C-alpha positions, 0 to 999 in steps of 0.5 A: 627071403624073396623066392625068385624064379628066372626063366630065360633061354639066354644064358647071358640074360639069366646070368645078368638077372641073377647077378642083379638080385644076388647083390640085393641080399634078400633073394633066393634065386632059381633059374630055368631055361624054358617053360617046362623047366619053369613049371617043374621048378615052380612046383617044388620051389614055390617062388614068390615071383617068376620072370618069364621070357616071352620066347623060349624053346620047348615051351614059350613064356605064354604057354608056361604062363597059361599053365601056371595061372591055372595050376599054381597062380602067382605074380609073373613078370614077363621079359619082352622085346621092344618090338611089335611082336613083343608088344602083342605077346606081352599084352596077351600075357597081361590078359592071361594074368601077368602082373607086369613086364620088363622090356629087354635092353635095345642095345648091348644087353650087358651094358644096358642092364646096369641102367635098367637095374633100379627099375628091374629091382623095383618091379620085381619087389613090387610084383612079389607082393602083388595079388593076382587071382582075384582080379583075374576072376573078376575079369573073367566073370564080367566077360562071361556075363557079356559073352553074347555081345561082340562089343560090350556092354549094351546101352544103359537107358537109365543114364541121364544126360544134360549140361556141358560134357565133363571128362573122366581121367583114369590113371593106372600102372602095375596091374592096370591093363587087367583093371582097365579091361574090367572097368572100361568095357562096363561103360555103355556105348552112349556114355556122354563124357570122354574118357582119358587114360594114362597107363604107364607103358612104352610107346610101342605098347600103347597102340596095340593096347588101345586096339585090344581094348577097342575090341572089348568096349562099347566106346571107341578106344584110340591112342593119342598120337596127335592133338585130338578133340575130346568127344563123348563116345570115345576113350583116349589112351595116352601114348607111352614114353610121353605124357598125355596133356589136356589143352583148350582151343576154340573148337573145344577141349583137346588131348595131345601127346607131349614130350615127357618131362624128367621131373615126372618119373612115370609116363604117361604121367597121371599127375601131369594129365590131371593138372593140365585138365584142371587148367582147361576144364571146370574141376567140378566137371572132372572125375578122377579114377586112380587104380592099381599101380606102384608109387604115388603117380596121380595121388597129389593131383587128384587130391587137389582135384577133390579140393577144387570140387572134382570127384575122385575114386580110388580102387579098393585094396581088396582088388588092387594088384598093387595098392600103391597109387590108390592107397596114396590117394586114400592116405592123402584124403583125396578119395571121395569114394573107394571101390573094388574094381568091378564097381568103379564103372557103376560109380562113374556112371552114377556120378555122370548122371548126377552131373546132368541134373 
């Protein structure tokens, strides 16, 4: 049985979520009305996974999460509203250690919850098996190393430059915000290739997420909301609820936000991003990086990329919150390198330097 704790101040939301998981048949469920109750129940019930509403009385979800990650860390999924405030709070929760989030229905909750049922169940099942503590320790260690710098990291003089700039393609899902928060700040401020990122997120979250990353990175970080020329010195975050695609123009290589296609189940689609990049760029000048996330988005496309002369990295199972996407890449034989999350940036830098020769 999967032990699940649901913490929400809304009696209706507690009841709807309880019904969803009770019908699954393999969940042992407890309910809490606020963060204080959630902490008390966690100490005795020892849940495999916890859902926390962001806004609760007496102790809100963020305060509860912060305590939980210090005292008894475990996978936590935040329940968030699709608002600017909800996005900021959810991203803060990701920094504190939450592995994923579920957005509340925007309309009548009791009507919309059935539509969301499969996704909610999939996310909670995935979170129940997620790793949390190791990734958190890695991120805090790296931030501590660079704590003297407001924007990280310093210039690395040993990186070699030359030839036509290539493109780094990064795909992430569950656990991705924490992984990106480790990898991207390690790229030096003079990194000579642009970086394009597809992180599964709603549209209201990717803009604030890009701004948060920009505060920690030596490179500029922007959200792709319109066609933009891919330039060295920048990281481009695909807009949520859409796909980020690569295209060519006389001025150079561009990234743009395209309407999501129904045959791609997750958005922004890593698969579509990589396939379009191979159409307009020399595959030998592409580096694909697939990190933590459930499912297999990007695994097939990056396997094709490797076959066409590109280079690919899969995050190691030891640091992945969920070894779904990178594990599928490894299983398909499409990973040239398998590296823990704190070593991925060094591998990228080494390969870009090699490409300059």
